[in-house]
Every structure is written in C-alpha cells, then in structure tokens.
N, C-alpha and C positions, 0 to 999 in steps of 0.2 A: 305641699305649699302652705298648709295650715301652720306648720311650725315657724315659717318665716314671719307670719303675722304675729305669732306669740313673741318672737324676738323683737319685732317692731313695737309692739305694745309695751314690752319691758323697757325698751330704749326710751319710749315716750315717758314712761313712769319715772325712770332714772333721771331724765332731763328735767321733769317737773319737780322732783325732789331737790335736784341740784339748784334749780332756779329759786325755789322757795327758800332754801338754805342761804343762797346768795343774798336775798333780801334780809334774812334774819342775821346775817353776819355783820351787818351795819358797816359796809365798806371794808370788810376784812379785819375789823377790830375785835371780833369775837372768834376765838379759836375753834370751838366746837362746830358752829355752823359753817365756818370756812372750810374745815376738813370735810364735812358732809357735802358741801358744794363741789369741791374738787373730786371727791370720789363719785358723786352723782354724775358729773359731766364726763368723767373718765369711763364709767360703765355705759353711759348713754352712747357715747361715740363708738365704743367698742361694739356694742350690740347693733347700732345703726350700720356700722361697717360690715357686720356679718350678713345683714339683710341685703346688701348691695350685690351679693352673689346671685340673687333671685329677682330683685326688683330694680328697675332702672333708677339711677341716682336722683333724677328729677322728681319722680313719683314718690320714692321713699322719703326724700327730704321734704316734699310738700306735705305729706301726711304727718311726718314726724314734727315738723315745725308748726304746722297748722293746728294739730291737736294739742301740742304743747302750749300754744298761744291761748287756746280756749280754756285749757285746764288751769293755766297760770292766772288768767283773768278771774276764774271762779275762786281759786285759792286766795287771790288778792282781795277779793270781796269778802270771803268768809273769814279768813285768818287775819288779814292785815287791815280790814275795813276800807279798802280802796274801792271807790265807786266808778262805774263807767257812765259816760254821758250817752245819749241816744245814738249819735253817729258811731261811737265806739262799739256799741251793742250791735248796730246794723252791720258794721264791718266785720265783727266777729262772726255773725250769722253768715255773711258772705264767704268767709273762710271755711266754715263748716259745709256750706253748699258746694264749694269747690272740691272739697274732699269727697263728698257724696258723688259728684259728677265723675270724678276720676275713678272711683271704685265701681260705679255702676256702668259706665259707658266707655271707659278707656280700654283699648286692647293691649296697652303696654303694662298694665297692672295685672299680676296673676290673680285668677279667680278660682 
C-alpha cells in the first residue's frame, strides 16, 4: 500500500507543477509554460488513475485536490506574490484538517 501513496504524492506534485505552469503561461500565450501545464496535468491524471485501483475515488480525489490547493496557495504566495486573506487561510487550514481526518479515522483509506 505504501507504493499507492507514492503514486498519489507524485500525482499531486505533477498537478502542482501543471497549475503553476498554467499561471505562468499567461492564458496560453507562452508556449513553454503551456506545454509544461499540459504535460503536468496529463501525468497527474494518469497517476491519479493508477491510485484508484487501491483508494476509493472520493478519498483519492479529496487528498489530491486538497493538497494541491494548499501547495498552489503556497506557490502563489512565494512565486507569484499572491496573498491570501484570513478567511482564505482559515479555509485552507480546514482543507488540511479534512485530509488529516480522512487519513487518521476513515476506514475507506488504506493505512
């Protein structure tokens, strides 16, 4: 089961790279970042699909999208200078809390 979490982590990383490149592509006007975004999303969806053999789709997608949101918020702050207001920070914290609850207490997620 550990390998499935490695696949999920790689899927999250690929999605994060794809989304960061999407921002850098400036609405698909820059070829390099556009290609990176397409490749990033393709790899992310492929790896996410592989995890669905072992993790229910709702749980896998919750972890994938939730951690992706948190990582993109951090990248947006560090790389693109985008700031979050207090409600956005609280909401992001709640997303992380939801992932922790799923991983610690749900019987549907492999442990």
